[in-house]
C-alpha positions in Angstrom: 13.7 -89.5 -13.6 15.7 -86.8 -11.9 17.3 -86.1 -8.5 19.3 -83.2 -7.2 23.0 -83.1 -8.2 24.4 -84.0 -4.8 22.1 -87.1 -4.4 22.9 -88.3 -7.9 26.6 -88.0 -7.2 26.3 -90.0 -4.0 24.3 -92.7 -5.8 26.9 -92.9 -8.6 29.7 -93.1 -6.1 28.1 -96.0 -4.3 27.6 -97.9 -7.6 30.2 -100.6 -7.5 30.2 -101.0 -11.3 31.3 -97.4 -11.9 33.8 -97.4 -8.9 37.0 -97.3 -11.0 36.0 -93.9 -12.5 34.6 -92.4 -9.3 37.1 -92.5 -6.5 35.5 -89.8 -4.3 32.6 -87.4 -4.3 34.4 -84.5 -5.9 35.8 -86.7 -8.7 32.3 -88.1 -9.2 30.8 -84.6 -9.5 33.5 -83.6 -12.0 32.8 -86.7 -14.1 29.1 -85.9 -14.0 29.7 -82.4 -15.3 31.9 -83.7 -18.1 29.3 -86.3 -19.1 26.5 -83.7 -19.1 28.4 -81.4 -21.4 29.1 -84.3 -23.7 25.5 -85.4 -23.8 24.2 -81.9 -24.4 26.7 -81.4 -27.3 25.8 -84.8 -28.9 22.0 -84.3 -28.5 22.1 -80.8 -29.9 24.2 -82.0 -32.9 22.0 -85.1 -33.7 18.5 -84.0 -32.5 18.7 -80.2 -31.9 17.5 -80.6 -28.3 18.8 -80.3 -24.8 18.3 -83.7 -23.0 18.3 -81.8 -19.7 15.4 -79.5 -20.6 12.5 -81.0 -18.7 10.0 -79.5 -21.2 11.1 -82.2 -23.6 9.4 -84.9 -21.4 5.8 -85.9 -20.7 6.7 -86.9 -17.1 9.6 -86.0 -14.8 9.9 -87.6 -11.4 12.2 -86.2 -8.8 13.6 -89.3 -7.0 15.8 -87.3 -4.6 13.6 -88.3 -1.6 11.6 -91.2 -2.8 12.4 -94.9 -3.2 12.1 -96.9 -6.5 8.7 -98.3 -5.5 7.3 -94.8 -5.0 8.7 -93.7 -8.4 7.1 -96.8 -10.0 3.8 -95.9 -8.5 4.0 -92.3 -9.9 4.8 -93.8 -13.3 1.8 -96.2 -13.1 -0.5 -93.3 -12.0 0.6 -91.2 -14.9 0.1 -94.0 -17.4 -3.4 -94.8 -16.0 -4.4 -91.2 -16.4 -3.3 -91.2 -20.1 -5.5 -94.2 -20.9 
């Protein structure tokens, strides 16, 4: 699952569980950049892959403008086609 950077930042900022680390939108975006760099380093070190390279996945769904139910439908469609 993916969404554009701005939408992801807004969703994270609205998540009450992560609230203490994300006090405003700019702070949230900075935290996201730090986390991305950390994940890229770790995945390269352990698995020699970039977890943000969409070519590593069988299915990528952009959830920027769709709700969870629509995302679930896309997943089910993909699985049914694979059977």
